[in-house]
N, C-alpha and C positions, 0 to 999 in steps of 0.2 A: 504493500500500500504506500501511497505517496500523500504528502500534505498538499493542501491547495497552493501554498507558497512554492513547493518544489515543482508542482505541475506548471505554475505560472512562469517561474524562472526558466525552466527547461524549454517551454514554448517560446519565450522571448528570445532566448539564445538561438533556437532554431531559425527564427525569423532574421536575427542579426547576421547570422552565418551566411544567408543568401543576399545580403546587402540591403535589406529593407531599412531605410533610415529611421523611421519612427516605429521601431519594433515594439516599444512599450505601449504606445497607443493602440496599435493593431491587435497586439495580445490582449489588451483590456477590452477592446471591442468584441473580440471572439469569446473571450471569458464571460462577458455580459450576455452575449447571445446564448451561451450554453447554460449558464447558471442563473440567468434572469436578473442579476444585479452585478454592479461593479465590485471589484476586490475589496474596496474600502468598507463594504457592508458585511464582510465576512471575517471571521477569525481564521486568518490564513494558516494557522498552525494545525487546524482540523484536517482530518483526512478527507480526500476527495472520494465520494461514492463511485463505484465502478461504472455505472451507467453514464454519469456525467463526464467522467475521466475519458472514456472511449469516445464520447460524442465531441469533447473539446479537442482531443488529439486528432480526430478526423477532420475538424475544421482546419487545424493547423497544418496538416498534411496537404489539404487542398491549396492553402496559401503558399506553402513551400514549393508546390508544383507550378506556381505562377498564376493561379486563378485570382482575379481581382478581389480585393477585400469587399468591395461593394456588392459583387455578385454573391459572395458567401453570406453576407449579412442580409441580402434580399431587399435592402432599403437604404437610401442615402438622402441627406438633406441638401436641398438646393434653395437658396434664397428664403431660408427658414420654412420651407415646405417639405414634408415627407414625400419622397419619390420612390416608388417600387421599381427595382431593377433586377436583372438577371440575364442569363444567356439569351442573346437575340436582340438586345436593345443597348443603345449607346449610354455609357455612363455619364451622368451629369458632372460637369467640372467647373471649378471656380472660375476658370477663364471666361466661361460663358456668362457669368454673372456681369461682365463688363457690358454685354450687349443689353441685358435687362436694365442695368443702371442708366445707360445712355437713352434707351426708349422712355423709360419713366421720367427722366429729367426733361425730355422734350415734350411729353404728352401729359405731364402731371396736372395741368390746368385745363385739359380738354375733357368734356363730358360726352358720354354716349358714343364712343368710338367703336369702330368695327376693326377687328384684328384677325389677320390670317397668319398662322404659324406653319411654315412650309418645312417638310422633312422633319415633322415634329418629334419623332422618336418617343421618348418617355413622356413628352409633353411639358417638360420642366420650364421651358421659356415662356410658352403660352400661359401656363398656369400661374407662373410668378407675375406675369403682366395683368392677368385678370384680377389677381388679389391686390394689386398695388395701383391700378388705374381704374377710372370710371368707364368700364367696358360695357357697351350695349350688346354686342355680339362677338364671339370669338369662335373661329373654326380651326381645328387641328388636322392637318393633312399628312398622312403617312401611308406608305406603300407596303411595308413589311408586316406580314401577319403576326409574327412574333412580337414586334414592337406594338402593334395595335392592341394586342392583349394587354400589355403593360399600360398602354395609354388609357384603356378603358378603366383599369384598376385605379390609375392616378387621378382621373377625373372624378370617380366615385370617392376615393379617399379624401380629396380636397374640396369635396362639396361643390364642384365646378358645374357651370351651366354650358360648358363648351360643347360644340358639335364636332364630332369626329367623321372625317371623310377618309375612307380607305382608297388609296389609289396613288398613281405616280403624279407628282407635282408638274411633270412635263407632259402629261396627257391632256390634250385639248378638251376631251369629254369632261375630265375632272375640272379643269379651269372653268369651263362653262357653268358648272354647278356652284361655283363659289361666288359669294357676294362681292360687290364693290367694297373696298377697304380704305381706312385711313392710315393704317399701319400694317406693313408686312415684315415679318421677322423670319429669319432662317438660319440654321446652322447646318448647311448642306454638307455632303461628303466632299472634303477638299484635299486629301492626301494624293500625292502624285505617285507615279509607278516607282520612283526611287524611294520615296517615303515608305511605301508598302513593303519594300525589300529590307527596310531597316527598323521595323516595328519593335517597340519595347515588348518584353515578354508578356506583360499583362494586357497590352493592347491587342495582341494576337487572339485573345479570347473574345474580343468584341466583333460584331458582325461586319464583314468586309464591305457589304453594300452600304453601310453607314459611314464608311471611311474613305473609300476610293472615289476620287473625283476626276478620273481620266489621266491620260499621260502626264499633263502638267498640273493636274488637280483643280483645273478651272472650269470644267465642263458645265457644272450646275450653275455657276454664276453667269456664264454666257447665256444659257438657255432661260433661266429664271428672269434675268434682267430684261430680256426682250419680251417674254411671254406675259409678264405680269405688270408692265408699266401702265397698260390700259386698265388694269384692275384697281389701280389706286385713284382715289378722289383727288381733286385739286388740292395741292398743298401736302398731299400724303407722302410718307416716306417708306423706304425699305431699309432694313438693318440686316446685314449679313455678318455672321462671324467668319473670320478669315484666318489663315495660317500667317505666322510671323513674317514671312517673306513675300506675301501676296498682296500687300497694300497698293503698290503701284499699278500692278495688272488689273486688280479688281476695280480700282478707281477709273482706269481706262475703259474697262467694259461698261460701267455705269455711265460714264460720260458719252461713250459712243452710242449707247442705247437711248440716250435722250434725257438722262437724269440731270438735275441741276443741283448746285450747292453740294457737290460731292466731297466728302471728307473721310479721313481715317481717324479712328479713335484708339488710343493706346490703352493697354491693360496696366495693372498696378505695378508690373515689372518693367514698364516702358516699352513693351513690344506692341507692334501693330496687331489689333485684335478684331476691330469692327470697321466695316466699310458701310457708309449710308449715303443715300441720294434722295432727292426730292423730285416729284414730278412737276412738269410744267403747270402753270396756272391755267386751267381750262375755261375759266369764267369768261 
């Protein structure tokens, strides 16, 4: 038999050995998932019962093999919202909060807006905007069946009134079903062929169709920019998450497609993270 402390320290050492920087945090999260509470609520000199010991060690083994912590936990926080995640859906990342911050700052004084979230995945962007803006209507568009299953869970979990549309954001039949919008947001697949050959081990567990954006990573920006400019109301804006080296190219794509006031927004690390453009005034 082993004590809870021995079990915890052994697990933390296993995660440290494979290069996980915050091994303590991850061990604590997996301990809490197994035992129902954080270590601070236990007498760690007590012995671990056999059932929970095996369950905890099984989670640690999954993490050691590279499975993302978020998938193992089954839920992750994004913009203070609980978001269900797992195999088949992209993991919400802090980088993406830059897009949400930017959209909220621009639309915080607008009431009754309509929002389209393209390539919605888990729905984290759209749901965060719905909670923080005066949204009249929000539509989440996603093509992957696996992702849509999580999307439905997250809409229910967060008491959202969002409409889910399953289908490709590049399909004209899907586009025709969507309402005119004041705001379009998207975190499309944007990794290039080169990026896909050099994925971190954890990222290899995520769905390839949510990552790969064509040879240069820009396919979805090219298509969405042109296809959706007429879906925006006068003064409406599109916000894209972008890769750190894509600012110049996505700016050019938006400008060539006819958007005005195109700009790039940096994340907290100073890297290009969001591209945004406004439609012509059609009044």
